[in-house]
C-alpha positions as CSV (number, residue, x, y, z in Angstrom):
1,M,95.4,103.0,74.9
2,E,92.0,104.2,75.4
3,F,90.0,105.8,78.2
4,P,88.2,105.1,79.9
5,L,90.1,102.2,80.6
6,K,88.9,98.4,82.2
7,I,91.2,97.2,84.7
8,K,91.4,93.9,87.0
9,V,92.9,94.5,90.4
10,N,94.8,91.7,92.3
11,V,95.6,93.0,96.0
12,N,97.7,92.2,98.8
13,K,100.9,90.9,96.3
14,K,104.6,91.3,96.6
15,K,104.9,94.7,94.7
16,T,102.5,96.8,92.8
17,E,103.4,96.4,89.1
18,V,101.4,95.8,85.7
19,I,101.2,92.4,84.8
20,N,99.4,92.5,81.5
21,S,98.4,95.4,79.2
22,D,95.4,93.6,77.2
23,P,93.5,93.0,79.5
24,F,95.1,95.2,82.0
25,V,95.8,93.4,84.7
26,L,97.5,95.1,88.0
27,N,99.1,93.9,91.0
28,V,98.8,95.9,94.0
29,K,101.1,95.5,97.3
30,E,98.3,97.2,99.8
31,K,95.7,95.4,101.1
32,A,91.8,96.4,100.0
33,E,90.9,98.1,103.4
34,K,90.4,101.5,104.5
35,D,91.0,102.4,100.5
36,K,94.4,101.8,100.5
37,A,94.4,99.6,97.5
38,N,92.6,102.5,95.7
39,L,94.9,105.4,96.5
40,E,98.1,102.9,95.5
41,I,96.2,102.5,92.5
42,I,95.8,106.2,91.8
43,K,99.5,106.8,92.8
44,F,100.9,104.2,90.8
45,L,98.6,104.3,87.3
46,S,99.1,108.3,87.4
47,K,103.0,107.9,87.5
48,Y,102.9,104.9,84.8
49,F,100.4,106.8,82.6
50,G,102.0,110.4,83.2
51,K,98.7,112.0,83.9
52,K,96.3,112.1,86.7
53,I,93.5,109.2,87.0
54,K,90.9,108.6,89.3
55,I,88.6,105.7,89.6
56,V,85.2,106.2,88.1
57,K,83.6,102.6,89.0
58,G,84.3,99.7,91.0
59,L,85.7,101.1,94.2
60,K,84.7,98.0,96.2
61,S,85.4,95.8,93.4
62,K,88.4,94.0,91.8
63,N,87.3,94.9,88.5
64,K,87.5,98.9,87.9
65,I,87.3,101.7,85.3
66,I,89.6,104.4,85.4
67,D,89.6,107.7,83.2
68,L,92.0,110.8,83.1
69,I,91.1,113.5,85.1
């Protein structure tokens, strides 16, 4: 997988999980309020990829771009 990576996020779902890898789609358990969903995305994807990540673009959007730190 190449970084930076475009991802689509669906919030307020039953659990946090990767739905599809091409294009990358992620369901997130948290709601999109007070940065809860963004923090969950960072935590989950850092564990998923085994490296620290950051959200480069799309903090208030369903479509985000993430990159390695």
